[in-house]
C-alpha positions as CSV (number, residue, x, y, z in Angstrom):
1,M,56.2,16.1,-25.8
2,A,53.6,18.6,-24.5
3,R,52.5,18.1,-20.9
4,A,48.8,17.3,-20.2
5,T,47.2,20.3,-18.6
6,A,44.4,20.0,-16.0
7,E,41.1,21.7,-16.4
8,F,38.4,22.5,-13.9
9,I,34.6,22.6,-14.7
10,C,31.7,24.0,-12.7
11,N,29.0,21.4,-12.1
12,Q,26.3,24.1,-12.1
13,C,27.0,26.2,-15.2
14,G,29.6,24.1,-17.1
15,N,32.2,26.9,-17.0
16,V,35.7,25.6,-17.7
17,S,38.8,27.2,-16.1
18,T,42.5,26.4,-15.8
19,K,42.7,26.7,-12.1
20,W,40.6,25.6,-9.1
21,S,38.8,28.0,-6.8
22,G,36.2,27.6,-4.2
23,K,33.7,29.9,-6.0
24,C,32.8,29.7,-9.7
25,E,33.5,33.0,-11.4
26,A,30.7,32.5,-13.9
27,C,27.7,31.6,-11.8
28,G,28.9,32.5,-8.3
29,Q,28.2,29.1,-6.7
30,W,30.5,27.7,-4.0
31,N,32.1,24.2,-4.0
32,T,30.9,23.3,-7.5
33,I,34.2,23.0,-9.3
34,S,35.9,19.7,-10.0
35,E,38.9,18.6,-12.0
36,I,38.7,17.0,-15.4
37,A,41.6,15.6,-17.4
38,G,43.0,17.9,-20.0
39,S,44.5,17.0,-23.3
40,A,48.1,17.3,-24.2
41,A,48.2,20.3,-26.6
42,P,51.1,22.5,-27.7
43,P,51.0,26.1,-26.3
44,I,49.4,28.7,-28.5
45,G,52.2,31.0,-29.6
46,R,54.0,32.5,-32.5
47,G,55.4,29.2,-33.6
48,A,52.2,27.2,-33.3
49,K,50.6,25.9,-36.5
50,K,47.2,27.1,-37.5
51,T,44.5,24.5,-37.8
52,K,43.1,24.3,-41.3
53,G,39.4,24.1,-41.6
54,K,36.9,23.8,-44.4
55,S,34.2,26.3,-45.3
56,V,30.6,25.7,-44.0
57,E,27.7,25.8,-46.3
58,L,25.3,28.7,-45.5
59,A,21.6,28.4,-46.0
60,P,18.8,31.0,-46.1
61,L,16.3,31.4,-43.3
62,A,13.4,30.5,-45.5
63,G,13.1,26.9,-46.6
64,D,10.6,24.1,-47.5
65,D,11.4,21.9,-44.5
66,K,8.4,20.2,-43.0
67,E,7.8,19.8,-39.3
68,P,8.9,16.3,-38.3
69,E,6.1,13.9,-37.6
70,R,5.9,13.1,-33.9
71,R,5.6,9.6,-32.6
72,T,3.0,9.4,-29.8
73,S,3.8,7.2,-26.9
74,G,0.2,6.2,-26.2
75,I,0.3,7.9,-22.8
76,A,-1.6,11.1,-23.2
77,E,-0.2,12.9,-20.2
78,F,3.4,12.0,-21.2
79,D,2.7,13.2,-24.8
80,R,1.2,16.4,-23.5
81,V,4.3,17.3,-21.5
82,L,6.5,16.6,-24.5
83,G,4.4,18.9,-26.7
84,G,2.5,16.3,-28.6
85,G,4.8,13.3,-28.7
86,L,8.4,12.2,-29.4
87,V,10.2,14.1,-32.1
88,P,12.6,12.0,-34.3
89,G,16.2,12.8,-33.4
90,S,15.3,14.6,-30.1
91,A,17.0,14.1,-26.8
92,T,14.9,14.2,-23.6
93,L,16.3,14.3,-20.1
94,I,14.0,13.1,-17.2
95,G,15.0,13.8,-13.6
96,G,13.4,13.0,-10.3
97,D,14.0,11.7,-6.8
98,P,14.9,8.1,-6.3
99,G,11.8,5.9,-6.2
100,I,9.6,8.5,-7.7
101,G,8.7,6.4,-10.7
102,K,11.0,7.4,-13.6
103,S,11.9,3.8,-14.6
104,T,8.2,2.7,-14.3
105,L,7.0,5.5,-16.5
106,L,9.6,5.0,-19.2
107,L,9.0,1.2,-19.2
108,Q,5.3,1.9,-19.7
109,A,6.1,4.4,-22.4
110,A,8.5,2.0,-24.2
111,A,5.8,-0.7,-24.2
112,A,3.2,1.8,-25.6
113,V,5.6,3.0,-28.3
114,S,6.4,-0.6,-29.3
115,K,2.7,-1.3,-29.9
116,S,2.3,1.8,-32.0
117,A,5.5,1.2,-33.9
118,E,4.6,-2.4,-35.0
119,A,3.2,-1.1,-38.3
120,S,6.2,0.9,-39.2
121,G,8.7,-1.6,-38.0
122,G,10.6,0.7,-35.6
123,Q,12.3,-1.0,-32.7
124,V,12.2,0.1,-29.0
125,I,15.3,-0.4,-27.0
126,Y,15.7,0.0,-23.2
127,V,19.2,0.1,-21.9
128,S,19.8,-0.1,-18.2
129,G,23.0,0.5,-16.4
130,E,21.6,0.0,-12.9
131,E,19.4,-3.2,-13.1
132,A,20.0,-6.6,-14.5
133,L,17.7,-8.1,-17.2
134,A,15.9,-10.3,-14.6
135,Q,15.0,-7.2,-12.6
136,L,13.6,-5.4,-15.6
137,R,11.5,-8.5,-16.5
138,M,10.2,-8.6,-13.0
139,R,9.0,-5.0,-13.2
140,A,7.5,-5.6,-16.7
141,A,5.6,-8.6,-15.3
142,R,4.3,-6.6,-12.4
143,L,3.1,-3.9,-14.8
144,G,1.6,-6.4,-17.2
145,L,3.9,-5.5,-20.1
146,T,5.6,-8.9,-20.9
147,D,3.9,-9.1,-24.3
148,A,5.4,-5.8,-25.5
149,N,8.0,-5.9,-28.2
150,V,10.7,-4.1,-26.2
151,H,14.4,-5.1,-26.5
152,L,16.4,-4.9,-23.3
153,A,20.1,-4.5,-22.6
154,A,22.2,-4.2,-19.4
155,A,25.3,-2.3,-20.5
156,T,27.3,0.8,-19.5
157,N,29.9,1.1,-22.2
158,V,28.7,3.9,-24.6
159,A,30.8,2.7,-27.5
160,D,29.2,-0.8,-27.2
161,I,25.7,0.6,-26.9
162,I,26.1,2.9,-30.0
163,K,27.6,0.0,-32.0
164,T,24.6,-2.1,-31.1
165,L,22.1,0.6,-32.0
166,E,23.7,1.2,-35.4
167,K,22.9,-2.4,-36.3
168,Q,19.2,-2.2,-35.5
169,G,18.0,-0.1,-38.5
170,D,14.9,2.0,-37.8
171,I,14.6,2.8,-34.1
172,A,11.4,4.2,-32.6
173,L,12.7,4.9,-29.1
174,V,16.0,4.5,-27.1
175,V,15.9,4.8,-23.3
176,I,19.1,5.1,-21.3
177,D,18.6,4.5,-17.6
178,S,20.6,6.3,-16.3
179,I,23.2,8.6,-17.8
180,Q,25.3,8.7,-14.6
181,T,26.1,5.0,-15.0
182,M,27.3,5.3,-18.6
183,W,31.0,5.7,-19.4
184,S,33.0,6.3,-22.6
185,P,36.3,4.7,-23.3
186,A,37.4,7.9,-25.0
187,I,38.5,9.4,-21.7
188,E,40.0,8.0,-18.6
189,A,37.6,8.9,-15.8
190,A,35.2,7.0,-13.5
191,P,31.5,6.6,-14.4
192,G,29.4,9.4,-12.9
193,T,32.1,12.0,-13.0
194,V,31.5,15.4,-14.7
195,S,33.7,14.6,-17.7
196,Q,32.2,11.1,-18.2
197,V,28.6,12.3,-18.0
198,R,29.3,15.1,-20.5
199,V,31.2,12.9,-23.0
200,A,28.8,10.0,-22.8
201,S,25.8,12.3,-23.3
202,Q,27.4,14.0,-26.2
203,E,28.1,10.7,-28.0
204,L,24.5,9.4,-27.4
205,I,22.9,12.7,-28.5
206,H,25.2,12.8,-31.6
207,F,23.9,9.3,-32.5
208,A,20.3,10.3,-32.0
209,K,20.6,13.4,-34.2
210,H,22.1,11.5,-37.1
211,S,19.8,8.4,-36.9
212,D,16.5,10.3,-36.2
213,A,16.0,8.1,-33.2
214,P,14.2,9.6,-30.2
215,L,16.5,9.4,-27.2
216,V,15.4,9.5,-23.5
217,L,18.0,9.9,-20.8
218,V,17.3,9.3,-17.1
219,G,19.2,11.6,-14.8
220,H,19.8,11.3,-11.0
221,V,19.2,14.4,-8.9
222,T,21.1,15.9,-6.1
223,K,19.8,16.6,-2.6
224,D,18.5,20.0,-3.7
225,G,16.5,18.5,-6.6
226,Q,18.9,19.4,-9.5
227,I,20.1,16.9,-12.0
228,A,23.5,15.6,-11.0
229,G,26.4,16.2,-13.2
230,P,27.4,19.2,-15.2
231,R,24.6,21.8,-15.8
232,V,25.7,21.9,-19.4
233,L,23.9,18.6,-19.8
234,E,20.5,20.4,-19.6
235,H,21.7,22.7,-22.5
236,M,22.7,19.8,-24.7
237,V,19.3,18.1,-24.7
238,D,16.1,19.3,-26.3
239,T,13.7,18.7,-23.5
240,V,14.2,18.6,-19.7
241,V,11.4,17.0,-17.7
242,Y,11.2,16.7,-13.9
243,F,9.2,14.2,-11.9
244,E,7.7,15.8,-8.8
245,G,5.9,14.4,-5.9
246,D,6.3,12.8,-2.5
247,R,7.1,9.1,-2.4
248,G,4.5,8.8,0.4
249,D,1.8,10.2,-1.8
250,Q,0.3,8.3,-4.7
251,F,0.2,11.4,-7.0
252,R,3.1,12.3,-9.4
253,I,3.5,15.4,-11.4
254,L,5.5,15.4,-14.6
255,R,6.6,19.0,-15.6
256,A,8.6,20.2,-18.6
257,I,11.2,22.8,-17.6
258,K,12.7,23.2,-21.1
259,N,11.2,22.1,-24.4
260,R,12.4,23.1,-27.9
261,F,9.5,21.5,-29.6
262,G,6.6,22.6,-27.3
263,P,5.5,24.8,-24.5
264,A,7.6,24.8,-21.4
265,H,6.1,24.3,-17.9
266,E,3.5,21.9,-19.3
267,M,2.2,19.5,-16.7
268,G,1.0,15.9,-16.6
269,V,-0.5,14.2,-13.6
270,F,-0.2,10.5,-12.7
271,E,-1.4,8.3,-9.9
272,M,0.9,5.6,-8.6
273,Q,-1.0,2.3,-8.3
274,G,-0.1,-1.4,-8.1
275,A,-0.3,-1.7,-11.9
276,G,2.0,1.3,-12.5
277,L,1.4,5.0,-13.2
278,M,-2.1,5.8,-14.3
279,E,-3.1,9.0,-16.0
280,V,-5.2,11.6,-14.3
281,Q,-7.4,13.2,-17.0
282,N,-8.9,15.9,-14.8
283,P,-6.3,17.2,-12.3
284,S,-8.5,20.0,-11.0
285,A,-11.1,17.6,-9.7
286,L,-8.3,15.6,-8.1
287,F,-6.8,18.6,-6.3
288,L,-10.2,19.8,-5.1
289,E,-11.3,16.3,-3.9
290,G,-12.2,16.2,-0.2
291,R,-12.4,20.0,0.2
292,E,-14.3,21.0,3.3
293,A,-17.0,23.6,3.3
294,D,-17.0,26.9,5.3
295,V,-13.4,26.6,6.6
296,P,-11.6,29.9,7.2
297,G,-8.2,30.2,5.4
298,A,-9.1,28.2,2.3
299,A,-9.3,29.7,-1.2
300,V,-9.6,28.1,-4.6
301,Y,-7.0,29.4,-7.1
302,A,-7.5,29.1,-10.9
303,G,-4.1,28.8,-12.5
304,I,-2.5,27.9,-15.8
305,E,0.1,25.2,-16.0
306,G,1.6,25.3,-19.5
307,T,-1.5,25.2,-21.7
308,R,-3.8,23.5,-19.1
309,P,-6.0,25.3,-16.6
310,V,-5.7,23.9,-13.1
311,L,-7.9,24.6,-10.0
312,V,-6.2,24.0,-6.7
313,E,-7.0,24.8,-3.1
314,I,-4.7,27.2,-1.2
315,Q,-4.8,26.8,2.6
316,A,-3.5,29.4,5.0
317,L,-3.3,29.5,8.8
318,A,-2.4,32.5,10.9
319,A,-2.1,31.4,14.5
320,P,-0.9,33.3,17.6
321,S,2.8,32.8,18.2
322,S,4.8,32.9,21.4
323,L,8.1,33.2,19.6
324,A,10.0,36.5,19.3
325,T,10.3,35.8,15.5
326,P,7.1,34.2,14.2
327,R,7.5,31.3,11.9
328,R,6.7,31.4,8.2
329,A,6.3,27.9,6.6
330,V,5.4,27.3,3.0
331,V,4.6,24.1,1.0
332,G,4.1,24.4,-2.7
333,W,4.8,28.1,-3.2
334,D,7.7,30.6,-3.0
335,A,8.5,31.6,0.5
336,N,9.8,35.0,-0.6
337,R,6.6,35.8,-2.4
338,L,4.6,35.0,0.8
339,S,6.8,37.5,2.6
340,M,5.9,40.1,0.0
341,V,2.2,39.4,0.2
342,L,2.3,39.7,4.0
343,A,4.2,43.0,3.8
344,V,1.6,44.4,1.3
345,L,-1.3,43.3,3.6
346,E,0.3,45.0,6.6
347,A,1.5,48.2,4.8
348,R,-1.5,48.8,2.6
349,C,-4.5,47.3,4.5
350,G,-3.6,47.6,8.1
351,L,-3.7,43.9,8.8
352,S,-1.1,42.8,11.3
353,F,0.6,39.4,11.1
354,A,3.5,40.4,13.4
355,G,2.6,38.2,16.4
356,R,1.3,35.2,14.4
357,D,2.8,32.1,12.8
358,V,1.8,31.9,9.2
359,F,1.5,28.5,7.4
360,L,0.7,28.2,3.7
361,N,0.0,24.9,1.9
362,V,-1.0,24.1,-1.7
363,A,-3.2,21.1,-1.5
364,G,-2.5,18.0,-3.6
365,G,1.3,18.3,-3.7
366,L,1.3,20.7,-6.6
367,R,4.0,23.4,-6.8
368,I,2.8,26.8,-8.1
369,N,5.1,29.3,-9.9
370,E,2.6,31.6,-11.5
371,P,2.3,35.2,-10.0
372,A,-1.5,35.0,-10.5
373,A,-1.7,33.1,-7.2
374,D,-0.9,36.2,-5.2
375,L,-4.6,37.3,-4.9
376,A,-5.7,33.8,-3.8
377,V,-2.9,33.6,-1.2
378,A,-4.0,37.1,0.1
379,A,-7.6,36.0,0.2
380,A,-6.7,32.8,2.2
381,L,-4.6,34.9,4.7
382,I,-7.3,37.5,5.2
383,S,-9.9,34.7,5.7
384,S,-7.7,32.9,8.2
385,L,-6.9,36.1,10.1
386,S,-10.6,37.3,10.3
387,G,-12.1,33.8,10.8
388,K,-14.6,34.4,7.9
389,P,-14.6,31.6,5.3
390,I,-14.7,32.3,1.5
391,A,-17.8,31.1,-0.4
392,R,-17.3,27.6,-1.5
393,D,-18.3,28.3,-5.1
394,T,-15.8,31.1,-5.6
395,I,-12.4,31.1,-7.3
396,V,-9.7,33.8,-6.8
397,Y,-6.7,34.8,-9.0
398,G,-4.7,37.9,-9.8
399,E,-1.2,39.3,-9.4
400,L,-0.4,41.8,-6.7
401,S,1.8,44.9,-7.0
402,L,3.6,46.4,-4.0
403,S,1.1,49.3,-4.0
404,G,-1.7,46.8,-3.3
405,A,-3.2,47.1,-6.8
406,V,-4.2,43.9,-8.6
407,R,-2.6,43.5,-12.0
408,P,-4.3,41.8,-14.9
409,V,-3.4,38.2,-15.9
410,A,-3.5,36.3,-19.2
411,Q,-6.0,33.6,-20.3
412,N,-8.9,34.7,-18.1
413,N,-11.4,33.0,-20.4
414,V,-9.6,29.6,-20.0
415,R,-9.6,29.9,-16.2
416,L,-13.3,30.9,-16.0
417,K,-14.4,28.1,-18.3
418,E,-12.6,25.5,-16.2
419,A,-14.2,27.0,-13.1
420,E,-17.6,26.8,-14.7
421,K,-17.1,23.2,-15.7
422,L,-16.4,22.3,-12.1
423,G,-19.5,24.0,-10.8
424,F,-18.0,27.4,-9.6
425,T,-20.4,30.3,-10.0
426,A,-18.3,33.4,-8.8
427,A,-14.8,34.7,-9.2
428,Y,-12.7,37.4,-7.5
429,A,-10.3,38.5,-10.3
430,P,-8.8,41.5,-12.1
431,K,-10.7,43.1,-14.9
432,P,-10.5,40.8,-18.0
433,G,-9.7,41.8,-21.5
434,K,-12.2,42.3,-24.3
435,G,-14.2,39.1,-25.0
436,E,-12.8,37.3,-21.9
437,R,-16.0,36.6,-20.0
438,V,-18.0,33.5,-19.3
439,Q,-21.7,33.7,-18.8
440,G,-21.9,30.9,-16.2
441,V,-19.4,32.6,-13.7
442,K,-20.3,35.9,-12.0
443,L,-17.1,37.9,-12.1
444,R,-16.4,40.6,-9.4
445,E,-13.6,42.8,-10.6
446,I,-11.0,43.4,-7.9
447,E,-8.8,46.5,-8.5
448,D,-6.9,46.4,-5.2
449,L,-6.7,44.7,-1.9
450,G,-9.2,47.1,-0.4
451,A,-11.8,45.8,-2.9
452,L,-10.9,42.2,-2.0
453,I,-11.3,42.9,1.8
454,A,-14.7,44.5,1.1
455,A,-15.8,41.5,-1.1
456,L,-14.9,39.1,1.7
457,G,-16.8,41.2,4.2
458,V,-13.8,41.9,6.4
459,T,-12.7,45.0,8.2
460,P,-9.2,45.8,9.5
461,S,-10.6,45.5,13.1
462,D,-11.3,41.8,12.4
463,G,-7.6,41.1,12.3
């Protein structure tokens, strides 16, 4: 009888190897490899039997397949992040910090889908492996959802769950909260281990694909914000969504990291209230609420999050430092990109930040990843260093190069229209493309950082 061999898998990239090592050879991460039980298989050699397979039918690239009809959840911000609604047979993974509101949002979405599915007869099923039925009913009562036709279950055995789902007929939505609590009897491993998470997810996704039932999985996150378990889990699902925000703040941001059926990096904004998560229809007005006038170091950035234009205030403070190595603190932006902007300002413009602590904050709890924020950050830093405020009715955006030149960005028209809608009348931005101008916003074209300094009325001696 062949001896069972041990296998080792990387929690970050899913690479499988036959021996343990401290560093993964595929992704280069340290201390991410754990053991999984291997199967007893004969060694591959000259005497091994070849496995017989069957031929696979090949199809042409062109076909008459129609795009599947999406099922809207009734929550506009949630549907926006998903690309327009739930796709039949799709698998969505939602991650976020504990207490951020994942279960609350999904219970609200399940109740909304159940109301829209009453005509078609589809059932909505919410399976929890962490809470008892009484706890789920208490949350539903607090949210005012007790009249919704949502079927609840408290189970962790994937085989039992799939057997139950197969008896339900047409299913409008299945929610599994959470995937780390599920276990499959097909393998001998504890729930939450790498092998159990992978096998349980595979069985649930296989059921969703064959039954055309939209599946939503809740995933725990690690201390660095990544979904716990094997990284291959994010490759198995169709959509990966992260819930961002501070538990001490009432605002929550839902962001799509991966989406096979819609644009990635789409964003939805919610406000946590006593009655649950409420949609924020105009995030720009929310992020700019309470903005002070004539304050040095504040610049309004016009960005694009997915398909939505968002205006947000970027705050910078350059204060004298008594430390040998001044501090650089960033909230809501990339710290490495801040270092690059500071280096360009010093090398190309003669502005010195060597003896100053630099603090940068994106107001409202939003995290910005777009390079077009470079010019707004530079403007806020120049304003803070010189003590001269930027005009309150002005927006700033553009990407910086290491030479100090300002590179053009996409969707200028969308940014300017959003600024005009919120009452802004001027913009410092790179030269737009043909037809990308808005009559209500006076655009001052910025070719390099020297032009930005001149527009702000600052001289190198002011720093």
